[in-house]
N, C-alpha and C positions, 0 to 999 in steps of 0.2 A: 719086180714091177712096185709092190709094195714099198719096198724099199724104196723111187726113186718118187714115186708121191711124198710120203713117206718126209722126204729130204724139199722135198717142193714148199711139201706146206712149215715145215720149219723154220725154213728156213726163208717164210716169208715174201716168196713168189707172189703165190696169186694174190695175196695182200696189195705188194706190187704194182701187175695187174690189171683187179682188177681200181687201184687208185690212176692209171698212168688213163686205162680208155675214161675213166668218169672223171675229170681231170681237163684233157683233147675240149670231150666236151663243156662240159659245165666256164672251164675258159669262152668260144667262142659262143656263147648261151649270154656269158657278161660282156664280152669287148661287146655281140652284137646290142647289150644296153645302153651298156655308158654312152658310144658310135653314138645312135641309130634314137635313143631317148634323151640320155641325160645330158650327153653332149648341148644339142642344138637347144634346148633349151638354159642350158649358161649364156653360152654368147650370145642369148638375146639382156642379156643385162649388157651387153657391151658393143661398140659401136662397129652393126652394120656386115657379122660376123655370121655366116647360116650352123658354123661349127665352134667348138672352143678348141678344135685346134690348129684352126686360122692363123689367133691368133697368133701377135708375136713382136720379142723390141727391137727394131733398131739400132744398131748400134756402132757408127759409120758404117763399112759392107757387111757386116754380119746382123744375122736373124738371128737370136736369144729365141724360139717355138718354145716360148712358157704354156701356152696353150696344152698344143701337143705331151709336151710333160706332165699341166694336170690329169691331165685327158688317161697318161697312164696312171697316175698317182691313181688312180681317183677309180679305175679297173681289176690295182690289185690290192687297192682296200676293196671294192668293193669280195675281189677272190679272196681270200683270203678269211673275211668271215661267210665264205660261200661252202671253205669243201670245212675250216672251222663245224663251221653249228654241222652238215653232214657225216661228217667224221664223229660226233660227240652225236648226231641224234638215231643214225640211224646204227653206234654202231665201229662201227670201223672198225678200228682199236683193235676188239677182240676175233678177227675174224683168221686173223691166222692161230694155227694150234702154234704151243708152245712145247717147246722138251721138259722130259721130265729129272727136274733134279736129284742128282747123286749123291745121298751123304749123309 
């Protein structure tokens, strides 16, 4: 059993699992923040839109949903900053045990 636990720690599975769980929770929180707070505030500057995701450009019969894209881009940027600072502040990059070098 000890060998299995060492293998899990050495291969970074613990850090991966923690990152996966925290990433899902943080992603949902950031998505809600962007969609419920940031997007409506940015939509105030556009013509009678309740959220930024409704903004589009009509080209012939096609709708270019630039507002939805911008909303997702803002979501990505905020999420990237949150994850970066979480890893740096909480020192999650040092969570896993490193293999001892031989030689």
